[in-house]
Phi, psi and omega in degrees: 000317179300320180295319179296316180295318179296318179297317179296321181296315180295318182298312181291329178291320181298320182269005173084016178271127185270074180246133186252136176295148182270015182297330183268002182281139179250131178252127180221181175086005177257119179289159180291331182208156177222147179278139179308134181240351184088350178232175180297132176262119186232074178295143181261118181282159171257119184248123182234143170244093187069238180270355184267130175268121182284156183254136178294142180068359173249310182255342181199162171237163183240140170228150182234147177229140176052043188253024176247305185270166180300136179147200179264121179250169178212149172248130182251123180258116179250120185279143179223180177067238182281001183237152177223158182105186178207162179221155180230137180232123181267150172212159182260143170253118184260163184292141172281144184267131176233140174241121176256120179262119181290131179296137180281161173077019181277143181179191179200172173269143179310133177093347181269151177296141179300135171283166175288131181285138187243161182202171174226145172279114185251352176210133185082180180204156175285141184262149174049236182257019179294148180223157174281143178230160180080189185216153167294155176227168176231164178300137182298151177146143180238356177281162177301134180161190181249131183232124178297139175269134182242171181296329180060231181260007183296130180206154173253002180106176185290348183270005183231147169257107187261126174250129180244124180289164182269145171195174186238158176245132185246132172255117181267159179292143176278135179275126174231125181247132178244151179233124178298144175292139183285159173075022181278139184198174175207168175270141178308132178095343178278157175298145178286124179287166175293132182284125182272156182202166174229153175276123181250351177209135180080187180198154175283150185263134174054236182262014177298145181222160172281148168230161183078194183205160172295155182238181178232154170300151185300137175149144179232358179278166179301136180154188177247142185229130177299140176274132182245172180292337177057228179257008183296131179209153173249004180107174187293346183273003184234145169259094186273126182237152181239134171275109189271055184248010180237151178236160177252134185249135172255120184265160179292147173275134179278127177232130176239135177235152180227124177301141179292142183287156172078019180280140185197175171209168177268138179315129176089351181272163179299152181284126177279164172286128181283124183266162182207168178231138174285119183256347180206137180084181180205150177285150183261130176051240185260014178299150183213157175288153173233154179076196184205162173287155175228183178223171175302146179295152175143144181235359179278164178300134179157190178247143184228137180291135176278135182243167179296324180062229181260007181296129182200172176227177179293175181294355179277359184233151169248102188267128176241135182240129175286115183255024180270353181274153183236154178249135184247135169256118185265157179295144179274130178280120179253123177255117181245145180254122179268122181296141178280151181290146178295145181281136179249128179278134180286129180286130178265118181299147181283144179276128177269000000 
């Protein structure tokens, strides 16, 4: 290059052209780096020949290369007029800084499709026609809980240094409300059936199922009992609620007894205990009868209707007594002994 410039200087000198080599020219005023702007970066150099500042388009022209996107750019100074030759000065284009702030309070209800995660640019700005691409992502998982939100595929491109603030995504429990079926009951002493119900709000997700069962307030005697949530659950991902407007009823057990046929006594004898047989139903566990059957009043010979009397059971039973049977007082057999007449000896007349 030095030889070419020297040759040009001698050539122009020989023919009387006053052209000066640019070897002694100093180029300044170009910074080492510039931040990406989205448009051409065209720094203007200060070009001096000794104490003289050269003029653009009089003493030189400027050309730029790779001066839009991040990387190494250059300004090329081409000398004209009284100067000949060219010079090149490199500078760096650095990434523009962007801060994306993830919006707080993002989440969903269990079982619902994820919404698009949102954010705002809170520092810096997109240049020219640049746009954000990709999406924020969150830590995998579909159960109820807290999941960190990450940058995912979100980007502004190679010309930006993107910082994404931290925040969380929350999955809340799904509300499912059940209502007990009305009119549920059992007979005293029978096993308690499974309490039936229907879902009146919400729904189970996918293959999720209920486990456990609705319960009852404590008690086995006849009466009505509030239905409770018991052990029924759909799992940790649900807020299971019960509409407590139904009760479970325990009904009385039907017991029928029939006095045994042919019961009687003999007139004047002590009254026997009137016996009976259970003809329908059965006592539960250790339950027992109290009291006894009685009969119509009377002590003379005849038949008397048998009555329920004081025979009874607890309030858990509906006792029915067959009152068609009769009790008989029979005549008393009296055995009497009649004394025999004294024997009289016949007088034998004396023989004369």
